[in-house]
Residue frames as qw, qx, qy, qz and C-alpha x, y, z in Angstrom:
[[0.659, 0.290, -0.440, -0.537, -62.26, 7.55, 37.35],
 [0.791, -0.173, 0.542, -0.226, -63.35, 3.96, 37.92],
 [0.075, -0.330, 0.852, 0.399, -61.71, 1.17, 35.96],
 [0.743, 0.154, -0.265, -0.595, -63.91, -0.56, 33.41],
 [0.955, -0.015, -0.296, 0.002, -62.06, -3.85, 33.87],
 [0.389, -0.758, 0.517, -0.084, -59.57, -4.81, 36.55],
 [0.813, 0.355, -0.459, 0.046, -56.88, -7.09, 35.20],
 [0.658, -0.646, 0.368, -0.121, -55.26, -9.22, 37.90],
 [0.700, 0.514, -0.483, 0.113, -51.79, -10.64, 37.26],
 [0.456, -0.608, 0.600, -0.247, -50.18, -13.07, 39.67],
 [0.845, 0.285, -0.432, -0.133, -48.40, -16.18, 38.48],
 [0.500, 0.258, -0.732, 0.384, -46.48, -18.96, 40.18],
 [0.331, -0.245, -0.741, 0.530, -46.60, -18.64, 43.96],
 [0.139, 0.169, 0.199, -0.955, -48.70, -15.46, 43.70],
 [0.284, -0.179, -0.722, -0.605, -51.44, -17.18, 41.72],
 [0.269, -0.497, -0.807, 0.170, -53.65, -18.05, 44.74],
 [0.084, -0.499, -0.285, 0.814, -53.77, -14.36, 45.73],
 [0.153, 0.177, -0.426, -0.874, -54.59, -13.26, 42.18],
 [0.284, -0.274, -0.850, -0.349, -57.28, -15.91, 41.78],
 [0.221, -0.545, -0.696, 0.412, -58.88, -15.00, 45.10],
 [0.004, -0.421, -0.059, 0.905, -58.81, -11.27, 44.33],
 [0.218, 0.010, -0.621, -0.753, -60.43, -11.89, 40.95],
 [0.289, -0.392, -0.871, -0.056, -63.08, -14.08, 42.56],
 [0.161, -0.556, -0.528, 0.621, -63.94, -11.50, 45.24],
 [0.061, 0.296, -0.190, -0.934, -64.04, -8.62, 42.73],
 [0.273, -0.147, -0.746, -0.590, -66.47, -10.57, 40.55],
 [0.287, -0.485, -0.807, 0.178, -68.65, -11.49, 43.54],
 [0.118, -0.573, -0.322, 0.745, -68.78, -7.77, 44.39],
 [0.452, 0.781, 0.405, -0.147, -70.02, -6.94, 40.91],
 [0.019, -0.790, 0.382, 0.479, -66.79, -5.70, 39.33],
 [0.857, 0.503, -0.110, -0.024, -65.57, -6.73, 35.90],
 [0.385, -0.705, 0.587, 0.099, -62.31, -8.57, 36.60],
 [0.858, 0.431, -0.273, -0.060, -60.06, -10.61, 34.36],
 [0.727, -0.532, 0.405, 0.154, -57.52, -13.05, 35.73],
 [0.499, 0.716, -0.476, -0.106, -54.36, -13.04, 33.63],
 [0.812, -0.373, 0.442, -0.086, -53.41, -16.65, 34.26],
 [0.105, 0.598, -0.710, -0.356, -51.64, -17.53, 31.02],
 [0.729, 0.086, 0.657, -0.172, -53.71, -20.69, 30.57],
 [0.769, 0.495, 0.377, 0.144, -52.81, -22.28, 27.26],
 [0.531, -0.128, 0.206, 0.812, -49.84, -19.91, 26.86],
 [0.141, 0.718, 0.491, 0.473, -52.32, -17.11, 26.14],
 [0.370, -0.583, -0.323, 0.647, -51.03, -14.50, 28.60],
 [0.138, -0.169, 0.263, 0.940, -50.39, -11.88, 25.91],
 [0.183, -0.377, -0.686, -0.595, -53.76, -12.55, 24.30],
 [0.361, -0.645, -0.646, 0.188, -55.52, -12.24, 27.67],
 [0.308, -0.586, -0.168, 0.730, -53.89, -8.85, 28.30],
 [0.306, 0.211, 0.483, 0.793, -54.33, -7.49, 24.76],
 [0.103, -0.731, -0.549, -0.393, -57.66, -5.80, 25.52],
 [0.441, -0.645, -0.338, 0.525, -56.38, -3.78, 28.51],
 [0.281, 0.692, 0.188, 0.638, -56.56, -0.01, 27.98],
 [0.138, 0.269, -0.333, 0.893, -56.10, 3.24, 29.89],
 [0.566, -0.382, -0.099, -0.724, -59.72, 2.91, 31.04],
 [0.886, -0.233, -0.401, -0.028, -58.85, -0.28, 32.90],
 [0.319, -0.781, 0.483, -0.237, -56.56, -1.06, 35.84],
 [0.758, 0.226, -0.599, 0.126, -53.92, -3.67, 36.57],
 [0.616, -0.661, 0.366, -0.225, -53.25, -5.28, 39.93],
 [0.718, 0.407, -0.553, 0.115, -49.99, -7.22, 39.77],
 [0.736, -0.597, 0.271, -0.167, -48.79, -9.53, 42.51],
 [0.829, 0.361, -0.363, 0.226, -45.27, -10.92, 42.65],
 [0.577, -0.755, 0.310, -0.034, -42.78, -11.89, 45.32],
 [0.081, 0.624, -0.772, -0.095, -39.23, -13.27, 45.24],
 [0.336, -0.198, 0.565, 0.727, -38.41, -15.17, 43.12],
 [0.405, 0.498, 0.085, -0.762, -40.36, -12.99, 40.73],
 [0.715, 0.356, 0.600, 0.044, -42.26, -14.82, 38.02],
 [0.322, -0.186, 0.460, 0.806, -40.61, -14.02, 34.67],
 [0.091, 0.529, 0.684, 0.495, -43.93, -13.67, 32.83],
 [0.226, -0.873, -0.390, 0.186, -45.20, -11.20, 35.43],
 [0.398, -0.585, 0.173, 0.685, -41.93, -9.25, 35.20],
 [0.278, 0.077, 0.611, 0.737, -42.23, -9.17, 31.39],
 [0.002, -0.634, -0.680, -0.368, -45.94, -8.29, 31.10],
 [0.274, -0.753, -0.392, 0.452, -46.15, -5.67, 33.86],
 [0.183, -0.504, 0.168, 0.827, -44.03, -2.98, 32.11],
 [0.102, 0.213, 0.722, 0.650, -45.74, -3.72, 28.79],
 [0.137, -0.727, -0.666, -0.096, -49.14, -2.88, 30.26],
 [0.289, -0.730, -0.174, 0.594, -47.78, 0.17, 32.09],
 [0.244, -0.221, 0.437, 0.837, -46.21, 1.40, 28.83],
 [0.015, -0.435, -0.728, -0.529, -49.64, 1.13, 27.20],
 [0.196, -0.362, 0.066, -0.909, -51.01, 3.48, 29.85],
 [0.672, -0.439, -0.563, -0.194, -52.83, 0.94, 32.00],
 [0.299, -0.699, 0.377, -0.529, -52.86, 2.29, 35.60],
 [0.744, 0.059, -0.655, 0.117, -51.15, -0.24, 37.84],
 [0.593, -0.663, 0.304, -0.341, -51.13, -1.33, 41.47],
 [0.589, 0.348, -0.711, 0.160, -48.28, -3.57, 42.65],
 [0.781, -0.547, 0.186, -0.237, -48.40, -5.96, 45.59],
 [0.746, 0.427, -0.435, 0.266, -44.87, -7.15, 46.24],
 [0.802, -0.460, -0.252, 0.288, -42.21, -7.80, 48.86],
 [0.539, -0.379, 0.058, 0.750, -39.76, -4.99, 48.18],
 [0.236, 0.882, 0.054, -0.405, -39.53, -1.51, 46.71],
 [0.081, -0.556, 0.687, 0.461, -36.74, -2.99, 44.58],
 [0.631, 0.269, 0.726, -0.052, -39.17, -5.48, 43.01],
 [0.203, -0.016, 0.611, 0.765, -39.30, -5.48, 39.20],
 [0.026, -0.619, -0.705, -0.344, -43.03, -4.67, 39.30],
 [0.237, -0.674, -0.355, 0.603, -42.63, -1.40, 41.20],
 [0.145, -0.263, 0.304, 0.904, -41.47, 0.89, 38.37],
 [0.205, -0.162, -0.562, -0.785, -44.51, 2.49, 36.80],
 [0.305, -0.519, -0.796, 0.062, -46.99, 1.42, 39.45],
 [0.159, -0.663, -0.082, -0.727, -49.19, 4.21, 40.74],
 [0.643, -0.586, 0.271, -0.412, -49.60, 2.46, 44.08],
 [0.562, 0.287, -0.759, 0.159, -47.26, -0.07, 45.68],
 [0.771, -0.540, 0.124, -0.315, -48.13, -2.27, 48.62],
 [0.373, 0.510, -0.741, 0.226, -44.96, -3.67, 50.14],
 [0.871, -0.397, 0.070, -0.279, -45.37, -6.84, 52.18],
 [0.148, 0.602, -0.775, 0.122, -41.97, -8.02, 53.42],
 [0.951, -0.153, -0.082, -0.254, -41.81, -11.73, 54.10],
 [0.759, -0.453, 0.437, 0.165, -39.47, -14.45, 55.26],
 [0.177, 0.679, -0.583, -0.409, -36.43, -14.82, 52.99],
 [0.183, -0.132, 0.968, 0.110, -36.77, -18.61, 52.88],
 [0.457, -0.021, -0.501, -0.734, -39.43, -19.64, 50.34],
 [0.460, -0.223, -0.859, -0.007, -40.51, -22.64, 52.44],
 [0.202, -0.366, -0.621, 0.663, -41.41, -20.30, 55.33],
 [0.144, -0.025, -0.180, -0.973, -43.41, -17.80, 53.29],
 [0.186, 0.471, 0.812, -0.290, -47.10, -17.44, 53.90],
 [0.043, 0.382, 0.509, 0.770, -49.81, -15.92, 51.74],
 [0.210, -0.655, -0.663, 0.297, -51.88, -14.79, 54.73],
 [0.123, -0.587, -0.091, 0.795, -50.88, -11.11, 54.53],
 [0.053, 0.134, -0.531, -0.835, -51.20, -10.72, 50.73],
 [0.153, -0.419, -0.858, -0.253, -54.50, -12.60, 50.81],
 [0.167, -0.685, -0.535, 0.465, -55.86, -10.27, 53.52],
 [0.071, -0.452, 0.163, 0.874, -54.64, -7.23, 51.60],
 [0.065, -0.090, -0.737, -0.667, -56.26, -8.42, 48.36],
 [0.180, -0.576, -0.797, -0.012, -59.55, -9.06, 50.12],
 [0.178, -0.660, -0.320, 0.656, -59.42, -5.66, 51.86],
 [0.054, -0.257, 0.383, 0.886, -58.70, -3.88, 48.57],
 [0.119, -0.307, -0.804, -0.495, -61.69, -5.51, 46.89],
 [0.229, -0.684, -0.666, 0.189, -64.05, -4.68, 49.74],
 [0.210, -0.570, -0.097, 0.789, -62.64, -1.13, 50.07],
 [0.035, -0.031, 0.554, 0.831, -63.05, -0.53, 46.36],
 [0.183, -0.500, -0.790, -0.305, -66.66, -1.61, 46.54],
 [0.262, -0.705, -0.497, 0.432, -67.38, 0.58, 49.57],
 [0.182, -0.418, 0.140, 0.879, -65.75, 3.57, 47.87],
 [0.031, -0.143, -0.679, -0.719, -67.90, 3.05, 44.75],
 [0.170, -0.595, -0.785, -0.010, -71.17, 2.99, 46.73]]
């Protein structure tokens, strides 16, 4: 079953990956909603998500507290979830149907978004090719 809307959640240091994934999905004709929490409206933005949709959550150490809080709420509502994270011990792994683990440098100043950005782009293109 194809998701009606793909909700993309990535705050703090993961925000560039989430914003890029949302942008690419929209350019490829998918309905995508970026859960960015603008105006403290994160809960309101996610309120419409249902079992017919999908969630892609992106979070790396130190995990954004709003991502950690919202992820299990959406999973509990039955929204199928994909997690992109740095460890299988990440707080956004439990309940995810698919987990992409991208280990990175332990020092935040040395971390790069190159691998998660490439993965996000590949997922969007792969999804589109699979739908055709």
